[in-house]
N, C-alpha and C positions, 0 to 999 in steps of 0.2 A: 222752783220759782214760786213767787207769790204775786197775786194780782188782787187789786181791789175792784170788785164787781158790784155795782149798785150798792156800795157801802159795806159789802161783805168782804172779809179777808179770806181769800181762797189760796190754798197751796196746790200746786200741780207739778207733775213730772213730765218732761218733754223729752222725746228721743227721736232721732232720725231727721231726714231732710224734709223741710217744711214744704217743698215743692212736690213731694210725693203724696199719694192719697192719704187722707187722715183716717186714723183709727182711734176711736174714742172708747176707752176702757173704764167702765164704771163699776166700782167695787160694791160689796154688800156689807152687812152687819157681821162682825163688829170691827171690821178691818179698815183698810185705807188703800191708797195707791201702792203700798207695800205688797199687796197681794200679787202684783204683777211683776215683782222684781226678777223672777226667774224666767220670764218669757219676753221681756221688753226688748232685749238686745236682738233676739231672733226676729221679732216682729218689725223692728226698726230697719231691717234690711230692705223692706219693701214699702214701709208706711211711715208717715209722720205720726208718731204714737203720742196720744194725749191721755194722761192718767191723773184726774183730779182727785183730791180728797173731798168728799162730800161735806157740807157744813156740819160742824160738830164732830167730825171724824178726823183721825190723823192729825195733821198740822193745820187744818182749816178751823177757824174759830166758829163757835156756835152763832146762830142767828136768832132773831126774835121770830116767834110763831113758825117754827120749823115745819116744813111739809115737803112731800115729794115734788109737788107742783112748783114750789118755790125753789127747791134745789135745781129743778129743770130750767127755771128762768135764769138762774145764776150760771149754769153750765152753758146755756145758750149765749149769755153775754161773754163768757170765756171763749167760746168758739168764734164769736164775732171778733173778739180782740186778737185771736190768733189767725184770722182769715180762713177758717175751715168752713167753707160754704156747704160742702157735702162730706159724708164720712161713713165709714164702716162702724157699726155700733155693737159693742159687747155688752150683754145683759147678764147680770148675776144678782140673785137675791134682791136686796133693796135697790140695787142698780137698775133692775128691770122697772120698778115703779117710777124711777126717774126717767130712764131712757125711753120708755114707751110714751111718755108725754112728748118728748122731742119728735118721735116717729109719727105720732098721730097728728101733731100740730103742722108738721111740714114733711109729708111722706117723700117728696121728691129729693130731699136732702140725704136720704138713707141709701147708701151704696149696698149695704148687706146687713144682716143681723147674725151675730154669733151668740148663741143661747147656752149659758152654762148654769145649770141648776137655778133656773129663773121661772117664776110662777106667773102665768097669765090666764089660768083656767081653773074652774072649780074642782076639777078632778085632782089637782095637786094638793088640795086642802082636806086632809083626812081628819080623824078624831082628835089628833094632837092640836087641832085649832079650836077645839070646843070652848075652852076658857076665853080665848081671844074673841071669838064670835059673840060670846055672852057679854063681854065687855063692850063690844061695838054696839050691841043692841040696847044696852043700858049701862052707861059709864058711871058706875058707883065706885067709891073708894075701895070696897071689898073686891069688886071685879077687876079693878085696875091692878090691885096687888097680885091677883092670880095671873092676869095676862102678862104682867111684867116680872114674873118670878124668875125669868131667865137672866135678868139684869144683875148678875152676881159674878164673882170670879169663876164659880163652877159652871154657870150657864155660858160664860164666855168660852171656857175650855171646850164645852160640848159642841160649840159651833165647828170646832176643828176635828174632834175625835169621836163625838157622839155617833154611835152606830157603826163605827169603823172596826173591821177586824184588827186584832192586836198588831199584826205585822205592819198594817198600814198606819195605825196610830203611832207606832214607834218611829215612823219615818218623819213625824212632824215635830218641829222644835218647840218645846214648851215656852220658850221666850217669846213666841208670837202672841199667845193669848195673855201672857203676863204683861206684855207691852200694851195690848189692846185694853186690858182692864185698867192699867195705870192711866191711860188716856181717858177712858170712860169715867174715871174717878175725879178728874179735874172739874173745876167749877163750871156749871152749866151743861155738862156733857150728859149726865144721866137724865136731866130734864129734856134734853133733845131726844134721847132714846125713848122716853115715855111718850112724848108727843108723836113720835113716828109710829109706835105701836098702834096708837089710836087712829092715826092718819092712814094707815095701811088699808082701812076699811074703804077709803076713797079710791085706792087702787083697785080693790076687788069690785067696787061699784062700776068701774070703768071696763070690766071684762067684755061687755057687749060692744062698746066702742072699739076696743082693741081688736076684737074678732072681726068687726067690719073692716078695720084697717088691713088685717091679714088677707081677708077675702078679696078685697078690691086691689090691693097693691102687690101682693105675693112677692115680697122682697127675697132675693137670694138669701139662703139661711144655712147655717151650720150649727148643729147641736153637739155639745160636749157635756156629758152628764155623768156625775158620780153616783153609781147605783146604790150606795149605802147612805144616801141622804135621809136623815130622820125628820126633816122639816117639810119637804115637798115629796109627795107620793110619786112612785114610779109611773103611775098612770098618766101623770102630767106629760111625760115624753110622747105618749101616743096622741094626746090632744094637740101638741105642737105639730106632730107629723101630719095629722089630719088637717089642721089649719093651713099648713104649708107643705103640700104634697111633694114638692121637689126638694125638700130639706135634706141635706146630708146629715145623717145622725150617727153618733158614736156613744154607746153606753159603756163606760169604763169602770173598772173595779177600784173605785175611789169614793171619797167622802163628799160631803157638801161643799167643802173648800177644795175642789179637785186640783187646782193648780199647786197645792202644797205637796201632792203625792205624784202627779203626772205632768210636770211642767214641760218636759222635753217632748212628750207625745203631743200635748195640746198645742204647744208652740208650732210644731211641724205641721199639724193638721190646719191650724189657723193660717199659717203662711201659704200653704198650698191652696187653700180655699180662696183667700184674698187674691192671690195671683190669678187664679182661674176666673174669678168674677171680674177682675180688672181686664183680663184678656178678652172677655166677652162684651165689654161696654162699647 
């Protein structure tokens, strides 16, 4: 489906009964709502599943002055259009930078958090972030080129298979990153990606505010983490568990894009978790 939200053209996939608890699935870079194709049917048994394409990703058109905050504004408008007053929130990669705006703005709307290779702590940002941090500290053309060196076909492929053992990498269809790169090569798309690389510093600057949200609200939480992630260090998982001591955590033998290798396991864990949370409300 397509919606016009505050002048932005947004694509969204919907599944399940709208009278059931809403589950908002927010994808990361470089993908789209397509990331959830293998789990949606299972999740829709118990939830009204909402999977938008972020602006400039998938079938959603780019917007002027893209930022994670602005994307959160538009998703908030989408949720209002759909009548989703509260929702379970799935956080992954860039989706965390968007979704945690929604959570900190209106904590009572969050029924639970599902965390899948999503960064909200300094511990997740190892040496691989040095060029990006240098760019944030001094945004010169040279530093931008270094920080955005992953915006290539090869860099797009690495989001799927980088760091993954061969047997896992061979389970992932190359057509996925080929399609992502095709979309990223459309007019205005790479400009969106460059803007978000710079804007991610604003997400990092919010870590203190996000920590306060966790500390005060302690939302029910489930972690699903691909241990071969080359972008977010494994220490990040401990930070999440310390921030949310009641979090149910599963570290799986998968990559950054865990749903490409472990959709059945993840869908089952999510379904059980959501059902338990709803039973306790």
